[in-house]
Structures are given as C-alpha cells and as structure tokens.
C-alpha positions in Angstrom: 6.8 2.5 -19.0 6.0 5.7 -17.0 3.2 5.3 -14.5 2.3 8.8 -13.4 -1.4 8.3 -13.2 -3.4 5.2 -12.3 -7.2 5.3 -13.0 -9.6 2.8 -11.5 -13.1 2.2 -12.8 -15.4 -0.1 -10.9 -19.0 -1.4 -11.1 -20.4 -2.5 -7.7 -23.9 -3.9 -7.3 -25.6 -3.2 -3.9 -28.9 -4.8 -3.0 -31.4 -2.9 -0.7 -29.2 -0.5 1.3 -28.8 2.9 2.9 -25.0 3.2 2.9 -24.8 6.9 2.9 -27.7 9.0 4.3 -28.7 12.7 3.9 -30.1 15.0 6.6 -33.5 13.2 6.3 -31.9 9.8 6.8 -32.6 8.8 3.2 -30.1 7.5 0.7 -28.2 10.3 -1.0 -29.0 11.1 -4.6 -27.7 13.1 -7.6 -29.4 14.3 -10.7 -27.5 13.1 -13.8 -28.6 13.3 -17.4 -32.4 13.3 -17.3 -32.8 11.1 -14.2 -32.2 10.8 -10.5 -29.5 8.3 -9.4 -28.6 6.9 -6.0 -25.2 8.2 -4.8 -22.5 7.3 -2.3 -20.3 10.3 -1.3 -16.5 10.1 -1.7 -16.2 11.0 2.0 -18.2 7.9 3.0 -16.1 5.7 0.7 -12.7 7.0 1.9 -13.7 6.7 5.5 -14.8 3.1 5.1 -11.5 2.2 3.2 -9.2 4.1 5.6 -10.5 2.3 8.8 -11.0 -1.1 7.2 -9.3 -4.3 8.3 -7.9 -4.8 4.8 -5.9 -1.5 5.0 -4.9 -1.8 8.7 -3.6 -5.4 8.3 -1.4 -4.2 5.5 -0.4 -0.9 7.2 -0.8 -1.1 11.0 0.6 2.4 11.6 -2.2 4.6 10.3 -3.1 8.2 11.2 -5.9 9.3 13.5 -8.3 12.1 12.7 -9.9 13.7 15.7 -10.5 17.0 17.5 -10.5 15.2 20.9 -6.8 14.8 21.4 -6.7 17.0 24.5 -9.3 14.8 26.2 -7.4 11.6 25.4 -4.1 13.1 26.6 -5.7 14.2 29.9 -7.4 10.8 30.5 -4.2 8.9 29.7 -2.1 11.0 32.1 -4.7 10.6 34.8 -4.9 6.9 34.4 -1.1 6.3 34.0 -1.5 4.9 30.5 0.3 5.5 27.2 -1.7 7.4 24.6 -1.6 4.4 22.2 -2.9 2.1 24.8 -5.8 4.3 25.6 -6.7 5.0 22.0 -6.6 1.2 21.1 -9.0 0.5 24.0 -6.5 -1.1 26.3 -6.4 -0.9 30.1 -2.7 -1.5 30.9 -1.3 1.0 33.5 2.5 1.4 33.0 3.2 5.0 34.3 2.7 7.2 37.3 -0.7 8.9 37.4 -0.9 12.6 37.0 -3.0 15.1 39.0 -6.2 16.0 37.1 -5.5 19.7 36.9 -2.0 19.2 35.5 -3.2 16.5 33.1 -5.9 18.9 31.8 -3.5 21.8 31.4 -1.1 19.7 29.4 -3.8 18.1 27.3 -5.0 21.6 26.2 -1.5 22.9 25.8 -0.3 20.1 23.6 -3.4 20.1 21.4 -3.2 23.9 21.1 0.4 23.6 20.0 -0.6 21.4 17.1 -3.0 24.1 16.0 -0.8 27.2 16.5 2.7 26.5 15.4 2.4 29.5 13.1 0.0 32.1 14.5 -0.8 35.0 12.2 0.4 38.3 13.6 -3.0 39.9 13.1 -5.0 36.9 14.2 -6.7 37.9 17.4 -9.8 35.7 16.9 -9.1 33.8 20.2 -9.4 37.1 22.1 -12.1 38.8 20.1 -15.4 39.6 21.7 -18.9 39.7 20.3 -21.3 42.6 20.6 -22.4 41.5 24.0 -18.9 41.4 25.4 -18.7 37.6 25.5 -15.6 35.8 24.3 -16.2 34.0 21.0 -15.5 30.3 21.1 -13.2 29.2 18.3 -14.2 25.9 16.8 -11.4 23.3 16.8 -10.3 22.0 13.4 -10.6 18.2 12.9 -6.9 17.3 12.5 -5.3 14.2 11.0 -2.4 13.2 13.2 0.4 10.9 12.0 1.8 8.1 14.2 5.1 9.9 14.4 3.4 13.0 15.8 1.5 10.9 18.3 4.7 9.2 19.3 6.2 12.6 20.1 3.1 13.4 22.2 3.6 10.2 24.1 7.3 10.8 24.7 6.3 14.2 26.2 3.6 12.5 28.3 6.1 10.0 29.7 8.2 12.9 31.0 5.1 14.5 32.6 4.3 11.2 34.3 7.8 11.2 35.8 7.0 14.6 37.5 8.8 16.8 35.0 7.2 20.0 33.7 8.5 20.2 30.2 7.9 23.0 27.7 5.6 21.9 24.9 7.6 22.0 21.6 6.3 22.3 18.0 4.5 19.0 17.3 3.6 18.9 13.6 5.6 17.1 10.9 6.3 18.2 7.3 6.9 14.6 6.2 6.9 11.0 7.5 3.2 10.6 6.6 1.3 7.3 7.0 -0.4 5.7 4.1 -3.9 7.2 4.8 -2.6 10.8 5.0 -0.3 10.2 1.9 -3.4 9.0 -0.1 -6.2 11.2 1.1 -4.2 14.3 2.2 -4.2 16.6 5.2 -5.0 20.3 5.7 -3.6 22.3 8.6 -5.5 25.6 8.5 -2.9 27.7 10.5 0.2 26.6 8.5 0.3 25.2 5.0 3.9 23.8 5.6 2.3 20.8 7.3 -0.3 20.2 4.7 -0.1 17.0 2.6 -1.6 17.1 -0.9 -3.9 14.1 -1.5 -2.5 11.7 -4.1 -5.8 9.9 -4.4 -9.0 11.5 -5.8 -12.3 9.7 -5.3 -15.5 10.6 -7.2 -18.9 10.1 -5.7 -20.3 6.8 -6.8 -23.6 6.8 -8.6 -26.0 4.3 -10.1 -25.7 3.7 -13.8 -29.5 3.5 -14.1 -32.4 5.5 -12.7 -32.4 5.3 -8.9 -35.5 5.1 -6.7 -35.6 5.8 -3.0 -38.2 3.5 -1.4 -39.6 3.6 2.1 -39.6 0.6 4.5 -42.3 0.9 7.1 -41.3 -1.4 9.9 -42.4 -2.4 13.4 -40.9 -4.1 16.4 -42.8 -6.3 18.8 -42.3 -5.9 22.6 -41.3 -9.3 23.9 -43.0 -8.6 27.2 -46.3 -7.5 25.8 -49.3 -9.6 26.9 -51.5 -11.7 24.7 -54.2 -9.0 24.8 -51.7 -6.4 23.4 -51.7 -6.7 19.6 -49.9 -3.5 18.9 -46.2 -2.9 18.1 -43.7 -1.7 20.7 -42.0 0.4 18.1 -42.7 1.6 14.6 -40.7 3.7 12.2 -39.8 4.4 8.5 -36.5 4.0 6.7 -35.5 4.9 3.2 -33.5 2.5 1.1 -32.5 1.8 -2.5 -30.6 -0.7 -4.7 -28.5 -0.3 -7.7 -25.4 -0.9 -9.8 -22.9 1.8 -9.0 -20.1 3.3 -11.1 -17.0 4.4 -9.0 -14.0 6.3 -10.3 -10.7 6.7 -8.5 -7.6 8.6 -9.9 -4.2 8.1 -8.3 -1.3 10.4 -8.9 1.3 7.7 -8.4 4.3 10.1 -8.5 2.8 12.2 -5.7 1.9 9.1 -3.7 5.6 8.0 -4.0 6.7 11.5 -2.9 4.3 11.5 0.1 5.5 8.1 1.2 9.1 8.5 0.3 9.3 5.0 -1.3 8.1 3.7 -4.6 7.9 0.1 -3.2 5.6 1.3 -0.4 3.6 3.4 -2.9 3.0 0.3 -5.1 1.9 -1.7 -2.1 -0.4 1.1 -1.0 -1.9 1.4 -4.6 -2.6 -2.4 -4.8 -4.2 -2.3 -1.3 -6.3 0.7 -2.2 -7.7 -1.1 -5.2 -8.4 -4.3 -3.2 -10.1 -2.2 -0.4 -12.2 -0.2 -2.8 -13.4 -3.4 -4.5 -14.2 -5.4 -1.3 -15.0 -2.9 1.5 -18.5 -1.3 1.7 -19.5 1.8 3.6 -20.9 0.9 7.1 -24.2 2.8 6.9 -27.1 0.7 8.1 -25.2 -2.6 7.6 -27.0 -4.2 10.6 -30.3 -3.5 8.9 -29.5 -4.4 5.3 -26.2 -6.5 5.3 -25.4 -4.8 2.0 -21.9 -6.1 1.7 -20.7 -6.3 -1.9 -17.5 -6.9 -4.0 -16.9 -5.2 -7.3 -18.4 -7.0 -10.3 -16.0 -5.3 -12.7 -12.7 -3.4 -12.4 -10.8 -1.6 -15.1 -7.4 -0.2 -14.2 -5.5 2.2 -16.6 -2.0 3.5 -16.2 0.0 6.1 -18.1 1.1 9.7 -18.1 -1.8 11.3 -20.0 -4.2 13.7 -18.3 -6.8 11.6 -16.4 -10.5 11.4 -17.3 -13.5 9.7 -15.8 -15.7 7.4 -17.9 -18.9 8.7 -16.2 -20.2 10.0 -19.5 -20.9 6.3 -20.4 -23.9 6.6 -18.2 -25.4 10.0 -19.0 -28.1 7.9 -20.6 -29.4 5.5 -17.9 -28.7 1.8 -18.5 -31.9 -0.3 -19.1 -32.5 -3.9 -19.8 -32.4 -7.4 -18.3 -28.6 -7.8 -18.2 -27.6 -4.5 -16.6 -24.1 -5.5 -15.7 -23.2 -6.6 -19.2 -24.7 -3.5 -20.7 -22.8 -1.3 -18.2 -19.5 -3.0 -19.0 -20.1 -2.7 -22.7 -20.9 1.0 -22.2 -17.6 1.6 -20.4 -15.6 -0.2 -23.0 -17.4 1.7 -25.8 -16.8 5.1 -24.2 -13.2 4.2 -23.5 -12.6 3.2 -27.1 -14.3 6.3 -28.5 -12.2 8.6 -26.3 -9.1 6.9 -27.5 -10.2 7.4 -31.1 -11.0 11.1 -30.6 -8.2 12.1 -28.2 -5.6 9.5 -28.9 -4.6 6.8 -26.4 -5.6 8.1 -23.0 -3.3 5.6 -21.2 -0.4 3.4 -21.9 -1.9 0.1 -20.8 -5.0 -1.3 -19.0 -6.1 -4.4 -17.1 -9.6 -5.8 -16.5 -11.2 -8.0 -13.8 -14.6 -9.2 -14.8 -16.6 -11.4 -12.3 -19.3 -12.1 -14.9 -16.8 -14.0 -17.1 -14.3 -15.0 -14.4 -11.4 -13.1 -16.0 -8.6 -11.3 -14.3 -7.3 -11.6 -10.7 -5.5 -9.5 -8.1 -2.4 -11.5 -8.8 -2.5 -10.4 -12.4 -3.3 -6.9 -11.3 -0.2 -6.9 -9.1 2.0 -7.9 -12.0 0.3 -5.3 -14.2 1.1 -2.5 -11.7 4.8 -3.6 -11.5 
C-alpha cells in the first residue's frame, strides 16, 4: 500500500490558558464561520514540538535556528571551548584560548560565509548608502543550521585554536539534514540550492466552538509589607481562554523520506511527530496556567490521494454538554461525506479515542508500517 501522504487530525482540550499571545498579550483568535475562535499558530506548535524532550530523546542531533552564531563562535574561541559545549551550556575548556580580536573576526567571517555562498552580481546592498550618506545595516536572516554544518564550524575553530589562520570555506550543505529541518524545512535567502522543502505542513489550531477571551485581574502581595499596608505590591491584567482545539497536520511521507535519506528513519520521525503533537503543549504562560494537555482524539489517514483538512466540520460551532463526543461525531460525519462525494480520500485510517479507551501508539506504529 502506497503511503505518500499521512494526515493527522487531533482534538485537544486546553483549560484556562494563554499558550500563544498576540501583540496585546491576549490569546490569538480567528474568525471562522459566524463566530470568533481561540487560535494557536502553527509557528508556536512547531517550535514547541521541535525543542521538546520527546523529540530530542528520539533524535539527539537536531538543528539549531539562530542569528547569533558569530557571537557564539567568538565566545567559544575566547574561552577555549568547543561550539557544542558552549551551546549546550557546558563549561569544559579543552582548547587554547584565542585573542578577542581574532575570535571576533572569525566569528563574523564564518557566519557571513553561511549567508553569502552565492552573492548576486548586482547585489550591492551591503555597501549601499541612504540619503544621509550613512551605510545601511542589513538585517541578518534567522538561519537553521544542521549538526553537520556546525561540526564543520567546530573543526575550523579547532584549527584556529591551534594558532592556524585558515581560509573560511563554503559552510552550507545541500543534504544531510536533521529531522527538524527535514520536517519543517529551511530557507536560505541567498542561495536556493541549500533550501530544504518542508515535508510537514501544520495548520493553525482553533477551537471547535465559539471562543471567549477573558481577563484575569490579579494582584501580588509584598511579603515585607507591614500590617498597616493593606495594598498590593503588584497588580496587573492577563487575557486567557479555554477550549477544545482541532489541529490538522499533513505529512508528505515521500518527501520526508527524501529529505532524511532513509525510509526507516522517516517512519520513526513520523511516529514521533504524532506522539509529540499529541502530548507536547506550547510553553506560553505555562507557569501561570499549567495548561498541559494530551490529545483526546486522534485520527490518522494514509494514502496517495490529494490531502484535505476536515476543518469544515466546525464551520458551525459545536454546542452542547458533551462537546468532545459531538466534535468526534462531526469529524467522522464530514470524513464519511467527503468519501461519498469525492471517493475514498485515503487508503486506510486509524483512530485513538481517549473517551472510549480505544487505540494506542503501539497500534498506530503497526498501522504506519
């Protein structure tokens, strides 16, 4: 059976929370149908999954996304540390220290090399001036570095620490991507050769019912205030909301296999992605709300037909006392109707339903084989 696409539909119930905030520090929302829903952006979800313990325990060698590589290279050279040791928060000194001026020059040079392996012939933006004659500052792109690329940086740093003055070679890779880059992609603005097309598409999660953003007015007492001081040491206001969220993920399994270079590794990555999405919550305001949640329902479909979301199941907001059951029934009904109208939209499917205690990750692993 061909497994080109794997589609994942999940229902997750979050209690009072503010997992993903807008510019006013209130939970994000979206207008859907005739009502406002609470929303969690795909960027917030992917970030939480990518850095989670679940993913890192399965794949210790993950990429690092940053625009501060030059600063880390400089600091590691000055302290006589490996780049990996510094990034991981270690303190072990295993190399000769390097003069600050040399360390800074190499930090900038190596980072610039990542960003300019293919400089356009007519690109003079680095040297262009504004109307007042001041040089324009070019904003650095946030790059996602693979472990193999960072290893090459560290090998170069080892030579610098030994007193050599090596030329900085091209640093980017066209392959050998870690799981997070293979899944969520990478864009290198200056040279498309080093891009990695994302094999995993993640929709913004939204509540299946009308969403209401409420305000929590809270105070904090100053422990050292006297008995005659009845006021609060601090007061503020925070938005929050609660709801049952629908989340949709589409995986191009063939592309994931191509990006990773191994079907076995792609299957492992796929299973861990589903586990992570079902058990790892975004970190926003967790200390305030402890809004950790596991998925209450998971539907996984596999096949080679064109993917489609089941979000239309919730154009009309869910109402009623048993919201989870009604949401599951709506998903099943929409899925069945789509199969009737368009023909079977997948080859096979698998359900995990906490409300009835059916399905398991062991069963899902067998299904994905």
